[in-house]
C-alpha positions in Angstrom: 0.8 -22.3 -4.7 -1.0 -24.0 -1.8 -1.3 -27.8 -1.8 -3.7 -29.6 0.5 -2.7 -33.0 2.0 -5.2 -35.4 3.7 -4.1 -38.4 5.7 -6.6 -41.2 6.2 -6.4 -44.6 7.9 -7.9 -47.9 6.7 -8.4 -51.2 8.4 -6.8 -54.5 7.2 -9.8 -54.9 4.9 -9.8 -52.0 2.4 -13.6 -52.3 2.3 -13.8 -50.9 5.8 -14.6 -47.2 5.7 -11.5 -45.0 6.2 -10.9 -42.7 9.1 -9.7 -39.1 8.7 -6.4 -38.7 10.6 -5.1 -35.2 9.7 -5.1 -32.5 7.1 -2.3 -30.1 6.2 -1.7 -27.3 3.8 1.7 -26.5 2.3 2.8 -23.5 0.3 5.2 -24.1 -2.6 7.3 -21.4 -4.3 8.8 -22.1 -7.7 11.9 -20.0 -8.4 13.3 -18.9 -11.8 16.9 -19.2 -12.9 17.8 -16.1 -10.9 16.3 -17.4 -7.7 13.2 -15.1 -7.7 9.7 -16.4 -7.1 7.8 -17.1 -10.3 4.1 -16.1 -10.7 1.5 -18.6 -11.5 -0.9 -17.8 -14.4 -4.3 -16.5 -13.5 -6.4 -19.5 -12.4 -10.2 -19.8 -12.2 -11.4 -22.3 -9.6 -13.9 -25.0 -10.6 -17.4 -24.4 -9.4 -18.6 -26.0 -6.2 -15.8 -27.6 -4.2 -13.2 -25.7 -6.2 -14.6 -22.3 -5.3 -14.9 -23.4 -1.7 -11.3 -24.5 -1.5 -10.2 -21.3 -3.2 -12.0 -19.1 -0.6 -10.6 -21.2 2.2 -7.1 -21.0 0.9 -7.4 -17.2 0.6 -8.7 -17.0 4.2 -5.7 -19.1 5.4 -3.3 -16.7 3.7 -4.9 -13.8 5.5 -4.6 -15.6 8.8 -0.9 -16.4 8.3 -0.2 -12.7 7.4 -2.2 -11.5 10.4 -0.4 -13.8 12.8 3.0 -12.7 11.5 2.4 -9.0 11.3 -0.5 -8.1 13.6 -0.3 -10.5 16.5 3.5 -10.6 16.9 4.1 -7.0 15.8 5.8 -4.8 18.4 5.4 -1.6 16.5 2.6 -0.4 18.8 4.9 -0.3 21.8 6.5 3.0 20.6 5.0 6.0 18.7 5.7 6.0 15.0 5.3 9.8 14.7 8.3 12.1 15.2 8.1 15.6 16.8 8.2 18.4 14.3 9.8 21.8 14.9 11.8 24.3 12.9 15.1 23.0 14.2 14.8 19.6 12.7 12.7 20.3 9.6 15.6 19.8 7.1 16.5 16.5 8.8 12.9 15.2 8.8 12.2 16.2 5.2 15.4 14.5 4.0 14.7 11.3 5.9 11.1 11.3 4.7 12.3 11.2 1.1 15.2 8.9 1.6 13.1 6.3 3.5 10.7 6.0 0.6 13.6 5.7 -1.9 15.1 2.9 0.2 11.8 1.1 0.2 11.5 1.5 -3.6 15.0 0.1 -4.1 14.4 -3.1 -2.1 14.5 -6.4 -4.0 12.2 -9.4 -3.7 9.0 -7.7 -4.4 6.4 -10.4 -5.2 3.4 -10.0 -7.5 0.3 -10.6 -5.3 -2.5 -9.5 -7.6 -3.1 -8.2 -11.1 -6.3 -6.8 -12.5 -6.3 -5.3 -15.9 -3.6 -2.5 -15.9 -3.1 -2.5 -12.1 -0.5 -4.7 -10.4 -0.1 -5.2 -6.6 3.2 -6.3 -5.1 4.1 -7.2 -1.6 7.4 -7.3 0.3 7.9 -9.2 3.6 11.0 -8.0 5.4 12.2 -7.0 8.8 8.8 -7.6 10.5 7.2 -5.2 8.1 4.6 -6.0 5.4 5.0 -3.5 2.6 3.1 -3.2 -0.6 3.3 -1.3 -3.9 0.6 -0.7 -6.5 1.5 0.5 -10.0 0.0 1.2 -13.3 0.8 3.1 -16.5 -1.2 6.2 -17.3 -1.4 8.4 -20.4 -0.2 11.6 -18.6 3.2 13.3 -18.3 5.2 12.5 -15.2 5.3 16.2 -14.3 1.5 16.5 -14.5 1.0 13.4 -12.4 3.5 14.7 -9.9 1.7 18.0 -9.5 -1.8 16.4 -9.1 -0.8 13.7 -6.6 1.4 15.9 -4.4 -1.6 17.9 -3.2 -3.2 15.9 -0.5 -6.2 18.4 -0.5 -7.4 16.7 -3.7 -6.9 13.1 -2.7 -10.5 12.7 -1.6 -11.5 13.2 -5.2 -10.2 9.7 -6.0 -9.4 7.9 -2.7 -12.6 6.9 -0.9 -10.6 6.5 2.3 -9.9 10.2 2.5 -12.6 12.5 3.9 -10.6 15.7 4.0 -7.0 17.1 4.1 -6.2 20.6 5.5 -2.9 22.3 4.8 -1.8 23.4 8.3 1.8 24.4 7.6 3.6 25.3 4.4 7.2 24.5 5.4 8.7 25.5 2.0 7.9 25.0 -1.7 8.4 21.3 -1.5 7.4 20.3 2.1 3.9 20.7 3.6 2.2 19.4 6.7 -1.5 18.3 6.5 -4.1 17.3 8.9 -5.9 14.4 7.2 -9.3 12.9 8.3 -9.9 9.4 7.0 -13.3 7.8 6.5 -12.0 4.5 7.9 -13.3 3.6 11.3 -10.9 2.4 14.0 -11.5 -0.4 16.5 -12.9 2.3 18.8 -15.6 3.0 16.1 -14.2 6.5 15.5 -12.9 8.2 12.3 -9.1 8.2 12.1 -7.1 11.4 11.7 -3.4 11.9 10.8 -0.8 14.7 10.9 1.3 14.0 7.8 4.5 15.6 6.5 4.4 15.5 2.6 7.8 16.0 0.9 7.9 16.2 -2.9 11.1 16.1 -5.0 11.7 16.4 -8.7 14.3 14.0 -10.3 17.9 14.9 -9.7 19.2 13.0 -12.7 18.0 11.1 -15.7 16.3 7.9 -14.7 15.3 9.1 -11.2 11.5 9.3 -10.4 9.4 12.2 -9.2 8.9 11.5 -5.5 6.1 12.4 -3.1 6.8 11.0 0.4 4.6 10.9 3.4 5.2 10.2 7.1 3.5 11.0 10.4 4.7 13.9 12.6 3.6 15.3 15.9 2.6 18.9 15.8 1.8 20.8 19.0 -1.0 22.8 17.3 -2.8 19.6 16.3 -2.7 17.1 19.2 -4.8 13.9 19.3 -8.5 14.6 20.3 -11.3 12.5 21.7 -13.2 13.0 18.4 -10.8 10.9 16.4 -8.4 7.9 16.7 -5.0 9.2 15.8 -3.4 7.1 13.1 0.1 7.0 11.9 2.1 6.2 8.8 5.8 5.4 8.9 6.6 5.4 5.2 4.4 5.8 2.2 4.2 7.8 -1.0 4.3 7.9 -4.8 7.1 7.5 -7.3 6.5 8.5 -10.9 8.7 7.5 -13.8 8.3 8.9 -17.4 7.9 6.0 -19.9 7.5 8.3 -22.9 6.5 11.8 -23.7 2.8 11.0 -22.9 3.0 7.9 -20.7 4.1 7.6 -17.0 4.4 4.7 -14.6 2.7 5.7 -11.3 3.6 3.6 -8.2 2.3 3.9 -4.7 4.3 2.4 -1.8 3.2 1.8 1.8 5.0 0.2 4.8 1.9 -1.0 6.6 1.4 0.0 10.2 -0.6 -2.0 12.7 -3.8 0.0 12.3 -3.7 -0.5 8.5 -2.6 -4.2 8.4 -6.0 -5.8 8.6 -7.1 -3.9 5.5 -3.8 -4.8 3.7 -3.9 -8.5 4.4 -7.6 -8.7 3.3 -6.5 -7.3 -0.1 -3.3 -9.3 -0.4 -5.2 -12.6 0.4 -7.5 -11.9 -2.5 -10.6 -11.4 -0.4 -11.1 -7.8 -1.7 -10.1 -5.8 -4.8 -10.4 -2.4 -3.1 -6.8 -1.5 -3.8 -7.3 -2.0 -7.6 -10.5 -0.1 -7.5 -8.9 2.8 -5.7 -6.0 3.0 -8.3 -8.4 2.8 -11.2 -10.2 5.8 -9.6 -6.8 7.5 -9.4 -6.2 7.0 -13.1 -9.6 8.5 -13.9 -8.7 11.5 -11.7 -5.4 12.0 -13.4 -6.8 11.8 -16.9 -9.7 14.1 -16.1 -7.6 16.8 -14.6 -4.4 16.7 -16.6 -5.4 19.5 -19.0 -6.5 21.8 -16.1 -3.3 21.2 -14.3 -1.3 22.0 -17.4 -3.1 25.4 -17.9 -2.5 26.3 -14.2 1.2 25.6 -14.4 1.5 27.5 -17.7 -0.2 30.5 -16.0 2.3 30.4 -13.1 5.3 30.5 -15.4 
């Protein structure tokens, strides 16, 4: 909750018009009995000055996040991608999955936005701004896992994806894709990525289905002048069965410098693109769940 404070000065006679001295804005966090931040109820600003103050407060929140994670971030000093070859494939695949599981297990996730069935959480830790978006969908966890683990279909629901080409089938559960994004870089070029996708089924009861992504360097697909090469350090889906027909689908991303401006815009409440993308994801899952079930039965 942001509180604005205004300091004014008056002369000895109160009738003399006041002078504005300074303005300040403070952010208050109310904790629950367990020491975790409590969420405010959804508030609607009053028309006129209330709406103006609301927009200004959202802009200040974005500026604070940008200063903390964009301006002072040192991530760009070293590459985030790791070289891929056959000798280290087991190590990279294991670390791809374990990094996502470690991000999922972190505490202190704070609810940033909520729209209908979609919730967005943020985590500020270790000079990284991470976020997760989750929703419940009427689909089995196995079906959602199958549909979301194929990056070649992501453009069907994610407007940021233009295409994804499978360039190397490492094994049944690990693939390398060349992804072209529709997002323009600061150089006014489309971005492309070389991404290792590692999917894992639950090892024991209570574990989620996991689809983990991270950038790798592949000699056959070097950066080119046509695109700006982007990188992702840790992202992916975790899917938990809630019942026989319902699943909780959560997407996690440890934001990198090239993606932070888009993230902070959404976190600050200046855009609802995240929620719209996940709503499109739900429609994709519901539309294709029967087709996916038929294909998997045919493969048995």
